[in-house]
DRENBA-945024 format. One record per residue: residue number from 1; residue in three letters; x, y, z of N, C-alpha, C in turn. Coordinates in nm, 3 decimals, padded with zeros to 5 digits. Each point is the difference from the previous one (the first is absolute). Layout:
N
NUM/Ala/X/Y/Z/X/Y/Z/X/Y/Z
...
END
This chain:
298
1/Met/04.458/09.799/14.537/-00.031/-00.015/-00.194/-00.113/-00.098/-00.035
2/Thr/-00.143/00.048/00.001/-00.125/00.004/-00.021/00.027/-00.122/-00.108
3/Leu/-00.049/-00.136/-00.006/-00.023/-00.110/-00.141/-00.142/00.046/-00.017
4/Thr/-00.044/-00.031/-00.093/-00.095/-00.005/-00.118/-00.024/-00.131/-00.055
5/Lys/-00.107/00.018/-00.036/-00.052/-00.164/-00.113/-00.056/00.093/-00.154
6/Asp/00.065/-00.070/-00.015/-00.040/-00.003/-00.175/-00.046/-00.109/-00.040
7/Glu/-00.066/-00.023/-00.120/-00.129/-00.077/-00.039/-00.005/-00.124/00.014
8/Ser/00.096/-00.028/-00.030/00.046/-00.148/00.024/00.039/-00.018/00.110
9/Gly/-00.004/00.024/00.084/00.065/-00.023/00.188/00.145/00.062/00.016
10/Ala/00.077/00.004/-00.100/00.126/00.049/00.050/-00.015/00.129/00.060
11/Gln/00.057/-00.007/00.132/00.091/00.089/00.037/00.105/00.139/-00.014
12/Thr/-00.027/00.093/00.026/00.074/00.118/-00.091/00.031/00.116/00.023
13/Pro/00.086/00.078/-00.019/00.027/00.115/00.134/-00.139/00.116/00.041
14/Asp/-00.037/00.015/00.023/-00.098/00.137/-00.039/00.076/00.096/-00.055
15/Pro/-00.068/00.099/-00.061/00.105/00.113/-00.104/-00.029/00.116/00.030
16/Val/-00.083/00.010/00.126/00.068/00.128/00.117/00.088/-00.035/00.058
17/Asp/00.043/-00.150/00.066/00.122/00.028/00.070/00.145/-00.001/-00.100
18/Ala/-00.003/-00.011/-00.145/00.098/00.029/-00.087/00.113/00.089/00.040
19/Tyr/00.115/-00.053/00.032/00.126/00.073/-00.012/-00.035/00.122/-00.080
20/Thr/-00.011/00.224/00.052/00.048/00.079/-00.104/00.092/00.040/00.047
21/Pro/00.088/00.031/-00.051/00.183/00.076/00.017/-00.088/00.122/00.081
22/Ser/00.061/00.086/00.050/-00.017/00.120/00.039/00.050/00.103/-00.045
23/Ala/-00.075/00.144/-00.021/00.043/00.063/-00.062/00.152/00.036/00.010
24/Arg/00.097/-00.012/00.105/00.175/00.043/-00.015/00.040/-00.106/-00.060
25/Arg/-00.063/-00.132/00.017/00.073/-00.111/-00.080/-00.015/00.079/-00.110
26/Leu/-00.131/-00.016/-00.081/-00.012/00.036/-00.112/00.166/00.144/-00.076
27/Glu/-00.011/00.048/00.088/-00.013/00.142/-00.018/00.231/-00.060/-00.024
28/Arg/00.027/-00.024/00.071/00.118/-00.078/00.047/00.005/-00.096/-00.115
29/Glu/-00.069/-00.097/-00.090/00.056/-00.001/-00.126/-00.071/-00.005/-00.145
30/Arg/-00.033/00.165/00.029/00.028/00.067/-00.132/00.136/00.075/00.035
31/His/00.039/00.090/00.154/00.116/00.016/-00.013/00.103/-00.034/-00.094
32/Lys/00.039/-00.172/00.049/00.093/-00.046/-00.036/-00.018/-00.062/-00.172
33/Arg/-00.121/-00.012/-00.042/-00.028/-00.019/-00.118/00.053/00.147/-00.115
34/Ala/-00.057/00.130/00.106/00.052/00.106/-00.117/00.134/00.026/00.012
35/Arg/00.055/-00.046/00.110/00.168/00.005/00.033/00.082/-00.126/-00.086
36/Ser/-00.110/-00.052/-00.046/00.140/-00.129/-00.085/-00.032/00.083/-00.110
37/Arg/-00.115/00.011/-00.033/-00.046/00.085/-00.139/00.069/00.132/-00.040
38/Arg/00.070/00.043/00.067/00.096/00.169/00.059/00.160/-00.109/-00.042
39/Ala/00.035/-00.073/00.057/00.139/-00.065/00.017/-00.021/-00.054/-00.160
40/Thr/-00.103/-00.056/-00.063/00.047/-00.081/-00.122/00.014/00.111/-00.092
41/Ala/-00.137/00.122/-00.024/00.040/00.095/-00.053/00.118/00.045/-00.021
42/Ile/00.137/00.061/00.094/00.110/00.020/00.059/00.063/-00.065/-00.068
43/Ala/-00.005/-00.118/00.046/00.131/-00.090/-00.059/-00.013/-00.003/-00.169
44/Ala/-00.089/00.016/-00.078/-00.067/-00.040/-00.154/00.102/00.148/-00.042
45/Val/-00.109/00.111/00.075/00.083/00.148/-00.070/00.164/-00.008/00.050
46/Ser/00.008/-00.067/00.079/00.203/00.002/00.036/00.034/-00.056/-00.099
47/Thr/00.005/-00.126/-00.015/00.036/-00.054/-00.097/-00.017/-00.040/-00.097
48/Leu/-00.139/00.138/-00.084/00.037/-00.022/-00.158/00.074/00.148/00.053
49/Val/00.021/00.104/00.039/00.129/00.101/00.021/00.119/-00.061/-00.026
50/Thr/00.022/-00.067/00.078/00.144/-00.041/-00.034/00.031/-00.133/-00.076
51/Ala/-00.048/-00.023/-00.086/-00.056/-00.077/-00.133/00.024/00.150/-00.112
52/Val/-00.021/00.065/00.011/-00.020/00.122/-00.110/00.141/00.096/00.009
53/Val/00.023/00.001/00.087/00.146/00.070/00.055/00.116/-00.100/-00.032
54/Leu/-00.041/-00.128/00.033/00.128/-00.089/-00.044/-00.004/00.001/-00.184
55/Tyr/-00.086/-00.040/-00.053/00.013/00.067/-00.177/-00.016/00.078/-00.026
56/Leu/-00.036/00.142/00.062/00.094/00.127/-00.076/00.157/-00.014/00.037
57/Val/00.026/-00.028/00.111/00.157/-00.016/00.018/00.087/-00.077/-00.057
58/Val/-00.088/-00.130/-00.075/00.091/-00.098/-00.097/-00.062/00.045/-00.166
59/Val/-00.038/00.038/-00.014/-00.085/00.058/-00.135/00.052/00.125/-00.009
60/Asn/00.038/00.059/00.081/00.099/00.167/-00.087/00.126/00.003/00.040
61/Ala/00.076/-00.105/00.042/00.108/-00.052/00.016/00.107/00.007/-00.093
62/Pro/00.134/00.029/-00.055/00.012/00.064/-00.138/00.052/-00.116/-00.011
63/Gly/00.032/-00.147/00.050/-00.008/-00.094/-00.129/-00.087/-00.111/00.066
64/Trp/-00.099/00.021/-00.004/-00.136/-00.063/-00.017/-00.038/-00.039/-00.141
65/Pro/00.016/00.086/-00.120/-00.038/-00.084/-00.152/00.102/-00.087/-00.068
66/Arg/00.119/00.069/00.116/00.067/-00.124/-00.033/-00.031/-00.167/00.067
67/Thr/-00.038/00.066/00.146/-00.005/-00.141/00.070/-00.088/-00.040/-00.059
68/Lys/-00.125/-00.015/-00.055/-00.119/00.016/-00.016/00.009/-00.122/-00.123
69/Glu/00.104/00.061/-00.131/00.005/-00.071/-00.111/00.129/-00.119/00.077
70/Thr/00.039/-00.019/00.071/00.054/-00.147/00.051/-00.056/-00.077/00.089
71/Phe/-00.073/00.077/00.089/-00.053/-00.095/00.121/-00.102/-00.015/-00.026
72/Phe/-00.075/00.113/-00.046/-00.193/-00.048/-00.050/-00.026/-00.032/-00.130
73/Asp/00.070/-00.054/-00.073/-00.060/-00.009/-00.195/-00.130/-00.131/-00.005
74/Gly/-00.064/00.041/-00.027/-00.118/-00.080/-00.021/-00.037/-00.098/-00.085
75/Gln/00.106/00.046/-00.110/00.021/-00.136/-00.046/00.075/-00.095/00.034
76/Tyr/00.124/00.031/00.076/00.118/-00.128/00.028/-00.118/-00.103/00.141
77/Ala/-00.099/00.142/00.045/-00.084/-00.093/00.096/-00.079/-00.118/-00.067
78/Arg/-00.025/00.061/-00.097/-00.092/-00.128/-00.004/00.047/-00.111/-00.088
79/Glu/00.118/00.046/-00.051/00.121/-00.130/-00.061/00.057/-00.040/00.124
80/Ala/-00.023/-00.036/00.133/00.136/00.023/00.018/-00.128/-00.141/00.130
81/Leu/-00.149/00.091/00.061/-00.062/-00.044/00.040/-00.030/-00.232/-00.010
82/Pro/-00.029/00.017/-00.158/-00.038/-00.169/00.026/00.151/-00.047/00.053
83/Lys/00.108/-00.011/-00.051/00.125/-00.017/00.014/00.025/-00.052/00.206
84/Ile/-00.006/00.127/00.010/-00.028/00.043/00.168/-00.058/-00.123/00.065
85/Leu/-00.151/00.029/-00.020/-00.084/-00.153/00.036/00.060/-00.101/-00.024
86/Glu/00.032/-00.014/-00.131/00.065/-00.157/-00.023/00.113/-00.047/00.088
87/Gly/00.094/00.079/00.048/00.094/-00.025/00.058/-00.046/-00.001/00.177
88/Leu/-00.132/00.108/00.048/-00.010/-00.007/00.141/-00.051/-00.200/00.041
89/Trp/-00.023/-00.031/-00.100/-00.086/-00.150/00.071/00.126/-00.069/00.041
90/Leu/00.145/00.043/-00.079/00.101/-00.042/00.092/00.016/00.062/00.162
91/Asn/-00.002/00.062/00.023/-00.020/00.063/00.124/-00.111/-00.023/00.087
92/Val/-00.088/-00.028/-00.045/-00.092/-00.033/00.073/00.016/-00.175/00.001
93/Arg/00.066/-00.081/-00.027/00.015/-00.155/00.035/00.113/00.032/00.078
94/Leu/00.111/00.146/-00.025/00.130/-00.035/00.113/-00.063/00.013/00.126
95/Leu/-00.086/00.077/00.034/-00.122/00.023/00.096/-00.021/-00.115/00.091
96/Leu/-00.062/-00.061/-00.149/-00.118/-00.096/00.114/00.067/-00.115/00.038
97/Ile/00.134/-00.068/-00.113/00.052/-00.102/00.054/00.146/00.075/00.106
98/Cys/00.133/00.089/-00.013/00.048/00.105/00.096/-00.085/00.008/00.136
99/Gly/-00.107/00.080/00.056/-00.082/00.009/00.063/-00.038/-00.153/00.073
100/Ala/-00.044/-00.109/-00.066/-00.003/-00.060/00.073/00.137/-00.058/00.088
101/Ala/00.065/-00.018/-00.131/00.185/-00.090/00.132/00.043/00.153/00.100
102/Val/-00.051/00.073/-00.060/00.025/00.091/00.091/-00.070/-00.031/00.188
103/Leu/-00.122/-00.022/00.007/-00.033/-00.054/00.075/00.036/-00.097/00.014
104/Val/00.016/-00.132/-00.004/00.018/-00.104/00.061/00.124/00.034/00.044
105/Leu/00.085/-00.005/-00.085/00.213/00.015/00.027/-00.016/00.139/00.140
106/Gly/-00.078/00.096/-00.010/-00.038/00.113/00.171/00.012/-00.111/00.038
107/Met/-00.085/-00.064/00.041/-00.063/-00.039/00.115/00.112/-00.111/00.022
108/Leu/00.006/-00.083/-00.053/00.114/-00.059/00.050/00.118/00.064/00.046
109/Ile/00.049/00.092/-00.068/00.107/00.052/00.098/-00.061/00.046/00.116
110/Ala/-00.084/00.097/-00.002/-00.081/00.125/00.141/-00.007/-00.156/00.080
111/Val/-00.051/-00.178/-00.026/00.008/-00.043/00.122/00.127/-00.062/00.022
112/Ala/00.143/-00.007/-00.081/00.072/-00.067/00.109/00.066/00.087/00.037
113/Arg/00.003/00.159/-00.029/00.028/00.147/00.086/-00.030/-00.005/00.127
114/Thr/-00.128/-00.081/00.042/-00.058/-00.036/00.129/00.000/-00.120/00.086
115/Leu/00.040/-00.053/-00.081/00.041/-00.170/00.080/00.050/00.032/00.113
116/Arg/-00.064/-00.100/00.080/00.076/00.028/00.161/00.086/-00.132/00.037
117/Gly/00.133/00.041/00.084/00.042/-00.134/00.035/00.155/00.052/-00.047
118/Pro/00.130/-00.031/00.019/00.154/-00.004/-00.047/-00.003/-00.089/-00.104
119/Val/-00.087/-00.145/-00.021/00.028/-00.037/-00.140/-00.017/00.100/-00.113
120/Phe/-00.094/-00.018/-00.054/-00.013/00.139/-00.051/00.073/00.104/-00.030
121/Phe/00.055/00.027/00.106/00.126/00.139/-00.050/00.107/-00.026/-00.160
122/Pro/00.001/-00.070/00.013/00.057/00.010/-00.197/-00.111/00.047/-00.120
123/Leu/-00.102/-00.036/00.068/-00.138/00.065/-00.096/00.016/00.057/-00.012
124/Arg/-00.027/00.102/00.179/-00.041/00.131/00.012/00.106/00.126/-00.095
125/Val/00.131/-00.086/00.053/00.104/00.088/-00.121/-00.010/00.002/-00.076
126/Leu/-00.025/-00.082/-00.053/00.000/00.020/-00.167/-00.176/00.059/-00.011
127/Ala/-00.079/-00.009/00.022/-00.136/00.084/-00.032/00.071/00.113/-00.023
128/Ala/00.035/00.028/00.137/00.018/00.147/00.026/00.102/00.101/-00.090
129/Ala/00.123/-00.102/-00.060/00.084/00.103/-00.112/-00.068/-00.026/-00.162
130/Tyr/-00.071/-00.113/00.019/-00.050/-00.010/-00.126/-00.096/00.159/00.000
131/Thr/-00.145/00.065/00.071/-00.049/00.100/-00.003/00.109/00.121/00.092
132/Asp/00.102/00.009/00.016/00.096/00.116/00.043/00.077/-00.011/-00.218
133/Phe/-00.031/-00.072/-00.007/00.077/00.008/-00.153/-00.025/00.041/-00.098
134/Phe/-00.195/-00.063/-00.047/-00.060/00.020/-00.068/-00.126/00.175/00.007
135/Arg/00.054/-00.056/00.132/-00.047/00.186/00.020/00.027/00.095/-00.032
136/Gly/00.200/-00.005/00.062/00.083/00.126/-00.037/00.030/-00.010/-00.144
137/Leu/-00.035/-00.109/-00.077/00.072/00.018/-00.176/-00.116/00.054/-00.066
138/Pro/00.066/00.113/-00.161/-00.087/00.025/-00.003/-00.090/-00.088/-00.112
139/Leu/-00.120/00.027/-00.015/-00.089/-00.099/-00.066/00.124/-00.029/-00.159
140/Ile/-00.018/00.110/-00.069/00.062/00.035/-00.123/00.125/-00.062/-00.011
141/Ile/00.074/00.009/00.091/00.120/-00.095/-00.003/-00.002/-00.117/00.046
142/Asn/-00.115/-00.089/00.059/00.020/-00.113/-00.010/-00.015/-00.047/-00.080
143/Leu/-00.125/00.061/-00.047/-00.056/-00.049/-00.145/00.095/-00.021/-00.077
144/Met/00.074/00.114/-00.042/00.151/-00.005/-00.157/00.092/-00.129/00.099
145/Ile/00.035/00.011/00.113/00.031/-00.153/00.014/-00.024/-00.108/00.017
146/Val/-00.143/-00.001/-00.010/-00.052/-00.114/-00.023/00.002/00.025/-00.142
147/Val/-00.094/00.008/-00.068/-00.015/00.013/-00.098/00.133/00.012/-00.146
148/Leu/00.084/00.090/00.028/00.126/-00.026/-00.032/00.121/-00.095/00.028
149/Gly/-00.018/-00.025/00.142/00.096/-00.090/00.023/-00.017/-00.129/00.004
150/Val/-00.128/-00.053/-00.011/-00.025/-00.140/00.018/00.057/-00.087/-00.115
151/Pro/-00.058/00.093/-00.136/-00.004/-00.082/-00.118/00.235/00.038/-00.026
152/Ala/00.026/00.089/00.056/00.120/00.000/-00.060/00.122/-00.164/00.151
153/Leu/-00.102/-00.035/00.040/00.077/-00.163/00.039/-00.047/-00.116/-00.050
154/Arg/-00.054/00.004/-00.131/-00.075/-00.094/-00.055/00.021/-00.165/00.073
155/Leu/-00.127/00.035/00.081/-00.023/-00.095/00.098/-00.085/-00.103/-00.097
156/Gln/00.041/-00.167/00.013/-00.056/-00.043/-00.074/-00.196/-00.030/00.098
157/Gly/-00.100/00.010/-00.110/-00.085/00.015/00.033/-00.147/00.074/00.081
158/Val/00.125/00.135/-00.052/-00.060/00.155/00.096/-00.053/00.023/-00.101
159/Thr/-00.065/00.076/00.036/-00.082/00.055/-00.144/00.089/00.210/00.022
160/Val/-00.027/00.045/-00.148/00.006/00.075/-00.031/-00.076/00.082/-00.014
161/Asp/-00.101/-00.049/00.029/-00.136/00.082/-00.053/00.033/00.153/00.064
162/Pro/-00.073/00.123/-00.072/00.067/00.110/00.128/-00.112/00.027/00.043
163/Val/-00.109/-00.062/-00.028/-00.166/-00.010/00.061/00.044/-00.055/00.148
164/Trp/00.031/-00.125/00.007/00.017/-00.115/00.098/00.115/00.088/00.052
165/Leu/00.074/00.068/-00.007/00.128/00.042/00.092/-00.040/00.092/00.076
166/Gly/-00.111/00.112/-00.103/-00.018/00.133/00.048/-00.063/-00.059/00.110
167/Gly/-00.136/-00.083/-00.008/-00.090/00.019/00.108/00.042/-00.137/00.099
168/Thr/00.135/-00.061/00.010/00.080/-00.065/00.103/00.061/00.169/00.040
169/Ala/00.087/00.094/-00.012/-00.020/00.114/00.037/-00.069/00.049/00.135
170/Leu/-00.051/00.047/-00.072/-00.180/00.001/00.039/-00.044/-00.069/00.162
171/Thr/-00.001/-00.104/-00.050/-00.056/-00.075/00.165/00.081/00.033/00.050
172/Leu/00.181/-00.046/-00.062/00.055/00.050/00.134/00.017/00.075/00.077
173/Thr/-00.008/00.165/-00.036/-00.017/00.110/00.011/-00.132/-00.039/00.155
174/Tyr/-00.121/00.025/-00.097/-00.091/00.012/00.096/-00.039/-00.104/00.027
175/Ser/00.033/-00.081/00.061/-00.009/-00.110/00.129/00.081/00.050/00.084
176/Ala/00.142/00.041/-00.028/00.028/00.104/00.129/-00.155/00.066/00.106
177/Tyr/-00.013/00.095/-00.114/-00.067/00.097/00.081/-00.115/-00.049/00.052
178/Val/-00.046/-00.087/-00.066/-00.141/-00.035/00.027/00.013/-00.171/00.141
179/Ala/00.135/-00.015/-00.013/00.011/-00.096/00.102/-00.004/00.087/00.150
180/Glu/00.033/00.168/00.012/00.045/00.061/00.060/-00.096/00.024/00.076
181/Val/-00.120/00.020/-00.102/-00.193/00.052/00.035/-00.015/-00.110/00.077
182/Phe/00.020/-00.136/-00.044/-00.068/-00.171/00.049/00.072/00.028/00.171
183/Arg/00.098/00.015/00.009/00.104/00.012/00.121/-00.084/00.066/00.121
184/Ala/-00.038/00.170/-00.102/-00.033/00.086/00.120/-00.142/-00.073/-00.016
185/Gly/-00.042/-00.009/-00.042/-00.167/-00.064/00.032/00.045/-00.134/00.133
186/Ile/00.053/-00.108/-00.056/00.020/-00.133/00.112/00.052/00.087/00.137
187/Glu/00.101/00.102/-00.037/00.021/00.053/00.166/-00.068/00.107/00.084
188/Ser/-00.123/00.053/-00.078/-00.072/00.062/00.073/-00.085/-00.119/00.067
189/Ile/-00.049/-00.095/-00.014/-00.098/-00.104/00.019/00.050/00.003/00.200
190/His/-00.086/00.079/00.111/00.058/-00.036/00.102/-00.016/-00.194/00.025
191/Pro/00.141/00.006/00.130/00.067/-00.127/-00.020/-00.111/-00.095/00.080
192/Ser/-00.079/00.057/00.086/-00.143/-00.067/00.015/-00.106/-00.095/-00.058
193/Gln/00.021/00.021/-00.133/-00.065/-00.055/-00.084/00.067/-00.129/-00.048
194/Arg/00.102/00.011/-00.012/00.128/-00.082/00.036/-00.017/-00.139/00.074
195/Ala/-00.015/00.070/00.123/-00.028/-00.042/00.139/-00.108/-00.089/00.026
196/Ala/-00.087/00.087/-00.053/-00.113/-00.123/-00.003/-00.058/-00.127/-00.054
197/Ala/00.053/00.054/-00.169/00.013/-00.118/-00.112/00.072/-00.106/00.073
198/Arg/00.079/00.006/00.084/00.115/-00.127/00.043/-00.082/-00.044/00.132
199/Ser/-00.047/00.090/00.022/-00.083/-00.052/00.173/-00.118/-00.112/-00.010
200/Leu/-00.050/00.053/-00.212/-00.115/-00.105/00.020/00.067/-00.117/-00.073
201/Gly/00.131/-00.034/00.000/00.021/-00.127/-00.066/00.051/00.032/-00.194
202/Leu/00.039/00.140/-00.026/00.096/00.014/-00.164/00.109/-00.033/00.073
203/Ser/00.075/-00.033/-00.072/00.150/-00.009/-00.050/00.026/00.129/-00.042
204/Asn/00.133/00.091/-00.010/00.070/00.126/00.014/-00.071/-00.045/-00.191
205/Arg/00.030/-00.073/-00.061/-00.007/00.009/-00.177/-00.159/00.074/00.028
206/Gln/-00.101/-00.142/00.029/-00.143/00.058/00.020/-00.080/00.125/00.007
207/Ala/00.083/00.019/00.110/-00.027/00.150/00.028/00.062/00.124/-00.007
208/Leu/00.103/-00.007/-00.122/00.048/00.089/-00.137/-00.107/00.003/-00.080
209/Arg/-00.073/-00.153/-00.038/-00.025/-00.017/-00.122/-00.161/00.069/00.035
210/Tyr/-00.032/-00.068/00.125/-00.134/00.041/-00.006/-00.062/00.071/00.088
211/Val/00.093/00.083/00.085/-00.071/00.119/00.064/00.090/00.124/-00.030
212/Val/00.136/-00.044/00.016/00.083/00.203/-00.037/00.006/00.021/-00.198
213/Leu/00.041/-00.067/-00.035/-00.003/00.037/-00.138/-00.200/00.075/-00.106
214/Pro/-00.066/-00.076/00.032/-00.101/00.029/-00.038/-00.088/00.204/00.073
215/Gln/00.104/-00.015/00.158/-00.026/00.156/00.019/00.109/00.070/-00.070
216/Ala/00.065/-00.059/00.016/00.133/00.083/-00.063/-00.042/00.057/-00.171
217/Val/-00.052/-00.099/-00.066/00.044/00.013/-00.174/-00.169/00.128/00.024
218/Arg/-00.054/-00.047/00.060/-00.124/00.095/00.058/-00.002/00.152/00.015
219/Arg/00.112/00.006/00.097/00.037/00.153/00.047/00.092/00.078/-00.112
220/Gln/00.050/-00.117/-00.133/00.084/00.057/-00.077/-00.018/00.044/-00.131
221/Val/-00.119/-00.027/00.018/-00.049/-00.027/-00.171/-00.019/00.160/-00.048
222/Pro/-00.022/00.106/00.043/00.037/00.107/-00.065/00.230/00.026/-00.037
223/Pro/00.028/-00.013/00.082/00.181/00.013/-00.078/00.005/-00.081/-00.100
224/Leu/-00.046/-00.153/00.040/00.009/-00.053/-00.139/-00.083/00.022/-00.119
225/Leu/-00.123/00.059/-00.030/-00.049/00.054/-00.124/00.118/00.117/00.012
226/Asn/00.068/00.100/00.075/00.032/00.086/-00.063/00.177/-00.058/-00.106
227/Asp/00.016/-00.123/00.120/00.110/-00.031/-00.109/-00.031/-00.034/-00.112
228/Leu/-00.110/-00.071/-00.028/00.002/-00.080/-00.094/-00.062/00.112/-00.170
229/Val/-00.033/00.188/00.070/-00.037/00.084/-00.138/00.186/-00.012/00.019
230/Ser/00.058/00.045/00.088/00.136/00.052/-00.028/00.036/-00.107/-00.134
231/Leu/-00.023/-00.180/00.023/00.062/-00.069/-00.063/-00.045/-00.003/-00.142
232/Gln/-00.135/00.069/-00.023/-00.062/00.001/-00.150/00.026/00.111/-00.004
233/Lys/00.053/00.111/-00.003/00.083/00.098/-00.076/00.139/00.007/-00.054
234/Asp/00.037/-00.140/00.160/00.197/-00.020/-00.045/-00.008/-00.117/-00.116
235/Thr/-00.117/-00.098/-00.048/00.047/-00.107/-00.086/-00.014/00.055/-00.137
236/Gly/00.048/00.173/00.014/00.013/00.077/-00.141/00.164/00.010/-00.023
237/Leu/00.036/-00.046/00.132/00.172/-00.018/-00.038/00.092/-00.100/-00.077
238/Val/-00.073/-00.104/-00.010/00.056/-00.162/-00.050/00.007/00.086/-00.190
239/Ser/-00.033/00.098/00.001/-00.004/00.031/-00.158/00.213/00.064/-00.027
240/Ile/00.042/-00.029/00.113/00.104/00.024/00.026/00.084/-00.087/-00.093
241/Gly/-00.033/-00.127/00.014/00.031/-00.147/-00.037/-00.056/-00.019/-00.146
242/Gly/-00.057/00.082/-00.055/-00.066/-00.016/-00.139/-00.102/-00.034/00.034
243/Ala/-00.116/-00.078/00.064/-00.114/00.015/00.028/-00.087/00.068/-00.043
244/Val/-00.072/-00.061/-00.123/-00.085/00.150/-00.102/-00.157/-00.002/00.138
245/Asp/-00.005/00.060/00.136/-00.109/00.057/00.017/-00.067/00.083/-00.032
246/Ala/-00.104/00.084/00.069/00.013/00.127/-00.054/00.094/00.174/00.017
247/Val/00.059/-00.065/00.082/00.160/00.060/-00.016/00.017/00.028/-00.126
248/Arg/00.106/-00.128/-00.050/00.052/-00.006/-00.073/-00.057/-00.009/-00.177
249/Ala/-00.133/00.009/00.058/-00.080/00.036/-00.137/00.007/00.153/00.044
250/Ala/-00.035/00.108/00.061/00.055/00.099/-00.021/00.144/00.047/-00.068
251/Asp/00.111/-00.055/00.087/00.143/00.038/-00.042/-00.018/-00.053/-00.107
252/Ile/-00.056/-00.073/-00.115/00.042/-00.074/-00.146/-00.063/00.109/-00.079
253/Ile/-00.123/00.062/00.031/-00.064/00.073/-00.088/00.073/00.191/-00.005
254/Val/00.057/00.024/00.122/00.023/00.114/00.046/00.203/-00.030/-00.051
255/Gly/00.069/-00.100/-00.014/00.103/-00.001/-00.093/-00.007/-00.014/-00.117
256/Arg/-00.094/-00.021/-00.052/-00.114/00.033/-00.131/00.007/00.142/-00.015
257/Ser/-00.091/00.028/00.010/00.008/00.141/-00.004/00.011/00.141/00.095
258/Leu/00.062/-00.045/00.096/00.079/00.135/00.014/-00.078/00.051/00.056
259/Asn/-00.137/-00.039/00.046/-00.085/00.073/00.069/-00.014/-00.069/00.085
260/Tyr/-00.041/00.078/00.150/-00.030/-00.077/00.152/-00.152/00.023/00.020
261/Thr/-00.091/00.014/-00.061/-00.146/-00.064/00.020/-00.042/-00.148/00.055
262/Pro/00.060/-00.080/-00.008/00.017/-00.158/00.025/00.038/-00.037/00.105
263/Tyr/00.107/00.095/00.064/00.033/-00.023/00.164/-00.172/00.053/00.086
264/Ile/-00.057/00.166/-00.067/-00.100/00.042/00.070/-00.075/-00.094/00.052
265/Val/-00.031/-00.089/-00.176/-00.134/-00.106/00.010/00.021/-00.099/00.060
266/Ala/00.152/-00.083/-00.038/-00.010/-00.088/00.167/-00.017/00.057/00.127
267/Gly/00.020/00.107/00.047/00.027/-00.007/00.125/-00.135/00.011/00.030
268/Leu/-00.116/00.098/-00.129/-00.105/-00.031/00.072/-00.089/-00.086/00.038
269/Val/00.056/-00.113/-00.085/-00.055/-00.122/-00.066/00.021/-00.079/00.177
270/Phe/00.096/-00.007/00.080/00.074/00.003/00.097/-00.082/-00.007/00.100
271/Val/-00.019/00.129/00.024/-00.079/00.136/00.035/-00.161/-00.028/00.063
272/Ala/-00.043/-00.030/-00.120/-00.165/-00.063/00.012/00.053/-00.121/00.003
273/Leu/00.083/-00.109/00.023/00.012/-00.138/00.038/-00.006/-00.028/00.173
274/Thr/00.056/00.112/00.037/00.052/00.006/00.136/-00.113/00.089/00.070
275/Ile/-00.060/00.093/-00.058/-00.126/00.088/00.109/-00.055/-00.059/00.094
276/Pro/-00.102/-00.167/-00.108/-00.066/-00.126/00.076/00.005/00.027/00.121
277/Met/00.126/-00.121/-00.089/00.105/-00.052/00.182/-00.006/00.119/00.102
278/Thr/00.043/00.105/-00.068/00.065/00.104/00.141/-00.122/00.005/00.075
279/Arg/-00.137/00.041/-00.068/-00.093/00.054/00.067/-00.041/-00.180/00.114
280/Phe/-00.023/-00.070/-00.117/-00.012/-00.151/00.115/00.090/-00.007/00.161
281/Thr/00.055/00.073/-00.080/00.086/-00.038/00.149/-00.046/00.052/00.080
282/Asp/-00.027/00.154/00.020/-00.036/00.164/00.034/-00.135/-00.123/00.070
283/Trp/-00.080/-00.025/-00.055/-00.172/-00.113/00.097/-00.004/-00.026/00.066
284/Val/00.170/-00.139/-00.052/-00.029/-00.094/00.116/00.105/00.019/00.098
285/Thr/00.085/00.150/00.005/00.097/00.049/00.079/-00.137/00.100/00.093
286/Ala/-00.089/00.064/-00.013/-00.097/00.015/00.065/-00.139/-00.080/00.021
287/Arg/00.056/-00.092/-00.038/-00.106/-00.046/00.064/00.017/-00.142/00.113
288/Met/00.170/00.018/00.031/00.021/-00.122/00.027/00.017/00.086/00.153
289/Asp/00.060/00.180/-00.021/-00.033/00.088/00.088/-00.103/00.047/00.105
290/Arg/-00.172/-00.032/-00.065/-00.135/00.009/00.045/-00.019/-00.152/00.082
291/Gln/00.112/-00.065/-00.057/-00.011/-00.143/00.072/00.011/-00.004/00.140
292/Arg/00.169/00.049/-00.007/00.031/-00.002/00.124/-00.010/00.079/00.094
293/Ala/-00.028/00.109/-00.063/-00.059/00.073/00.122/-00.143/-00.009/00.088
294/Gln/-00.096/-00.103/-00.084/-00.111/-00.092/00.046/00.051/-00.095/00.046
295/Gly/00.127/-00.025/00.072/00.064/-00.152/00.002/-00.071/-00.079/-00.075
296/Gly/-00.015/-00.009/-00.166/-00.001/-00.057/-00.032/00.073/-00.112/-00.032
297/Ile/00.163/00.077/00.030/00.110/-00.086/-00.056/00.080/-00.030/00.083
298/Ala/00.064/-00.129/00.057/00.083/-00.024/00.079/00.162/00.048/-00.005
END
């Protein structure tokens, strides 16, 4: 490369020696752009055709007029939306509180299941029994047992608030799933990591805290976010105990009007709340995959 001096005396590359792409490279790039435009156009046309076909099939169905009146009435949608949004705030609070509790409890259960030594055998058995039981028990049954069964015991000092009881049931169920996610992450760390930490003078507890858990959590971020997305949707199940969330608000209007449009509105609100977290999960997953492919994640 030839260097030339400008008026200030600084050396800059000679423009004559500047890189110029070859004709073959330019042709290849033009071909890629044309192929990308063609693929985009085909995808747009196929999507439009599919949407039109589905629309014609639905609107030409024999029962469409009655279905439209029962499920897609604009008047009831406008009436239900403010009340559903007001109830949605309860779902958001449940997501934040239960999500934090699930992460903490799930981590403790996962650590208990991975403790070594015969002295910890009873703890490992209890942790395994917990995860097996609550992963096998349907969430709706767990909610009914906790929300309806705990008040029937009439225990002193135990709340009968359906919001707290419903949140407890959600935490019990989802902590079992999250515990398995954490355990998978812990067991995916190669034993040499723990051995290296021990050789540096760290105790077993320090090796777990400073070496194993940070790597395990980082690896399991995408599935953890997926569990939080599921938790976000299932917060609507607390309505079975009478808590007025978005689903219960829609149910109240449906019971009064016998029109099911509020259910559609509530469903769309949950979808709108879930999509950003889902897209964020996809972005995190893709980012971590790229870093792992480049050797950026241990």
